[in-house]
C-alpha positions as CSV (number, residue, x, y, z in Angstrom):
1,X,28.5,1.2,-8.1
2,X,26.0,-0.1,-5.7
3,X,25.7,-3.3,-7.6
4,X,29.5,-3.9,-7.4
5,X,29.5,-3.3,-3.7
6,X,26.5,-5.7,-3.1
7,X,28.2,-8.3,-5.3
8,X,31.4,-8.0,-3.4
9,X,29.6,-8.4,0.0
10,X,27.7,-11.4,-1.3
11,X,30.9,-13.0,-2.5
12,X,32.7,-12.3,0.8
13,X,30.0,-14.0,2.8
14,X,29.3,-16.9,0.4
15,X,32.0,-19.2,1.9
16,X,30.5,-18.8,5.3
17,X,27.0,-19.8,4.0
18,X,28.3,-23.0,2.4
19,X,30.9,-24.0,5.0
20,X,31.2,-27.8,5.4
21,X,32.3,-29.7,8.4
22,X,34.4,-32.9,8.1
23,X,34.9,-35.6,10.8
24,X,37.8,-38.0,10.8
25,X,40.0,-40.0,13.1
26,X,43.7,-39.0,13.0
27,X,46.7,-41.4,13.4
28,X,46.6,-41.1,17.2
29,X,43.0,-42.3,17.3
30,X,41.5,-38.9,18.2
31,X,38.3,-37.7,16.5
32,X,38.9,-34.4,14.7
33,X,36.4,-31.9,13.3
34,X,37.6,-29.6,10.5
35,X,36.3,-27.4,7.8
36,X,38.7,-28.9,5.3
37,X,39.0,-32.6,4.5
38,X,42.3,-34.3,5.4
39,X,44.6,-35.3,2.5
40,X,45.5,-38.8,3.8
41,X,42.6,-39.9,6.0
42,X,39.1,-41.2,5.4
43,X,36.7,-38.4,6.4
44,X,33.0,-38.1,6.7
45,X,31.1,-34.9,5.7
46,X,28.8,-33.6,8.4
47,X,25.6,-31.7,7.8
48,X,25.4,-29.0,10.4
49,X,22.5,-26.6,10.5
50,X,23.6,-23.0,10.5
51,X,23.1,-21.1,13.7
52,X,20.4,-18.5,13.6
53,X,21.6,-15.0,13.1
54,X,21.3,-12.4,15.9
55,X,18.4,-10.6,14.1
56,X,16.3,-13.7,13.4
57,X,13.4,-14.7,15.5
58,X,12.6,-18.3,16.6
59,X,10.1,-20.4,14.7
60,X,6.5,-19.4,15.3
61,X,3.8,-21.8,16.1
62,X,1.0,-22.4,13.6
63,X,-1.5,-20.5,15.8
64,X,0.7,-17.5,15.9
65,X,1.2,-17.6,12.1
66,X,-2.6,-17.9,11.6
67,X,-3.2,-14.9,13.9
68,X,-0.6,-12.8,11.9
69,X,-2.2,-13.9,8.6
70,X,-5.7,-12.9,9.9
71,X,-4.3,-9.6,11.1
72,X,-2.9,-8.9,7.6
73,X,-6.2,-9.9,6.0
74,X,-8.1,-7.6,8.3
75,X,-5.8,-4.7,7.5
76,X,-6.3,-5.5,3.8
77,X,-10.1,-5.4,4.2
78,X,-9.9,-2.1,6.1
79,X,-7.7,-0.6,3.4
80,X,-10.1,-1.8,0.7
81,X,-13.1,-0.4,2.6
82,X,-11.3,3.0,3.1
83,X,-10.3,3.0,-0.6
84,X,-13.9,2.4,-1.7
85,X,-15.2,5.1,0.6
86,X,-12.6,7.6,-0.8
87,X,-13.7,6.7,-4.3
88,X,-17.4,7.2,-3.4
89,X,-16.7,10.6,-1.8
90,X,-14.7,11.7,-4.8
91,X,-17.5,10.6,-7.2
92,X,-20.1,12.5,-5.1
93,X,-17.9,15.6,-5.0
94,X,-17.6,15.4,-8.8
95,X,-21.3,15.1,-9.2
96,X,-22.0,18.1,-6.9
97,X,-19.5,20.1,-9.0
98,X,-21.2,19.1,-12.2
99,X,-24.6,19.9,-10.9
100,X,-23.5,23.3,-9.6
101,X,-21.8,24.1,-12.9
102,X,-24.9,23.2,-14.9
103,X,-27.1,25.4,-12.7
104,X,-24.6,28.3,-13.0
105,X,-24.5,28.0,-16.8
106,X,-28.3,28.1,-16.9
107,X,-28.2,31.5,-15.2
108,X,-25.3,32.8,-17.3
109,X,-26.8,31.8,-20.7
110,X,-29.9,33.8,-19.8
111,X,-33.3,33.3,-21.4
112,X,-36.5,32.9,-19.6
113,X,-35.9,31.4,-16.2
114,X,-38.7,30.4,-13.9
115,X,-39.2,28.8,-10.5
116,X,-42.1,27.5,-8.4
117,X,-43.5,29.5,-5.5
118,X,-45.0,28.2,-2.3
119,X,-48.3,27.6,-3.9
120,X,-46.7,25.4,-6.6
121,X,-47.3,28.0,-9.3
122,X,-44.7,28.7,-11.9
123,X,-43.2,32.3,-11.6
124,X,-40.9,34.0,-14.1
125,X,-37.8,35.6,-12.5
126,X,-37.0,39.2,-13.0
127,X,-33.5,40.6,-14.0
128,X,-32.5,41.4,-10.4
129,X,-33.6,37.9,-9.2
130,X,-31.7,36.3,-12.1
131,X,-28.6,38.3,-11.2
132,X,-28.9,37.3,-7.5
133,X,-29.4,33.6,-8.4
134,X,-26.5,33.8,-10.8
135,X,-24.2,35.1,-8.1
136,X,-25.4,32.5,-5.6
137,X,-25.0,29.7,-8.0
138,X,-21.5,30.9,-8.9
139,X,-20.5,30.8,-5.2
140,X,-22.0,27.4,-4.9
141,X,-20.2,26.2,-8.0
142,X,-16.8,27.5,-6.8
143,X,-17.3,25.9,-3.4
144,X,-18.4,22.5,-4.9
145,X,-15.6,22.4,-7.5
146,X,-12.7,23.6,-5.4
147,X,-12.8,20.3,-3.4
148,X,-13.2,18.1,-6.5
C-alpha cells in the first residue's frame, strides 16, 4: 500500500520536475514565454534552473564542507575508540569471570589444597579453611560473572 502511495506522489510531481519553458514571438511581435510550444510559430526551448525548495540550504563553501567532513571523521574516530574500549572491557570481564570460576571449581572439587603463608612456606588448608575459601570464591565468581 505504501509503495502505491509513494508511486502516485512521485508521478504527480514528475511533470513539475521536468517542466520546460518555451520562448517565441507571436504574430503581434510580442515575446511570449510558455510551458507548451506553440503550434504554428517557431519556438526556442529554454533551460531554466529549478528554484531551490523551501527546505534546501544554499551551496556551502569548500572550507565549510571540509570542516563538516573533518567533524564526521572525528566522530567516527571517537566511535571506533569507544567501541574498542567497550570490547576490551568485555574481554577483561570475561577473563575475570573465567578466573573466578576456575578458582571456585578448585575448592569445590576438593583434594589437598595449599597456600603460602607470610614466610613463604607452603601450608595445607584444613576443612574449615577450605569451606571458608569456597564460600569466598563463590561470591567472587558470582560478582565477576553477573556483569559478564
